[in-house]
C-alpha angles and dihedrals in degrees: 000000000000123000120266119259108261091235090062110095114226129208116206124184140184125210108221128189142169117290095014120142101259093208088063084066106026095048094057090038090065091062104029094049089058095057108123116251094009138119123215120205132182115220131196139162087273135346097270115120114275118220118211123219092270094046103263110145121219125187114221120225094217146356127255089257093054099041118123123231105277132218089206127022115199114203113190126193140213133131091304090067090076093062090058100050092102097031103119093191090060096038091046090052091052091049093046094050093044092059093070105015118110089222141006110209118196124190124199111326091352080096089070091056088052088050093052087051089057098249101121105062107133093353127132105236143169132202141160110323093242090059101043091104090058096059097080089060086069095047093258128141105230119223124187094225135123091234131012126189118196111167110296092347116092119179132184128196127237121344105292091044084074089077090055090047093049091055088051088052090050091051092050092049103038107008139260095288094059091045091053092047090054092045090053093048088051090048086225105175107131116211103167121207092222138032094230096102095102134040086235094061105026118106111262095247091051092049091048093050095048093043091053092046089055096042098102095052091039091054092048091050092050093049090049090050093050091051090050091052093049092050092045092049090049092051093050098042 
């Protein structure tokens, strides 16, 4: 898909919700909000402040009902995603936006919300490493990559991968040069102090601890996904 002419104004929006991981939103915001000739809006159920899982409060620009049609919809994740997996107001909003958006961009377990909205059937997708096993429940093909582009669906892995994904989105919308200019302004050149950023490289005891810490939410996500698959198979049989 070719880049968008620079004279074409773009509207980019992020769905935000209680108990999300704010970095899933604020990381991509750093890049996406700097796209030339574009407007970035934050969208929530209503315009009350949204508190992320660590307590950071974010004030939405508009409610679901008042949101404009977006060129790009950003769907973050976090523990709060699980509470929305049967919320038809939220899922309907995602579906409605996806019909005309140029791209839907999920970060972390925001991919699962896109799955519950029916957007992942047959799509190659990534998500947080703890939730990779849930993706097939939504008809997705899981890939262990930082960023995956499949048509109009763009997905990024856990939390910080959203920054990588956002630069990919910028390049698709405005070209590689603009994406690199934004990357340079952000001084985004990760040189991590440890090698524990992936389950493939983390020491075994670190991986075991974090996996166990996430077990409760992981099990809930998997059960939700299995129920979705059973219902979907029943509807199509």
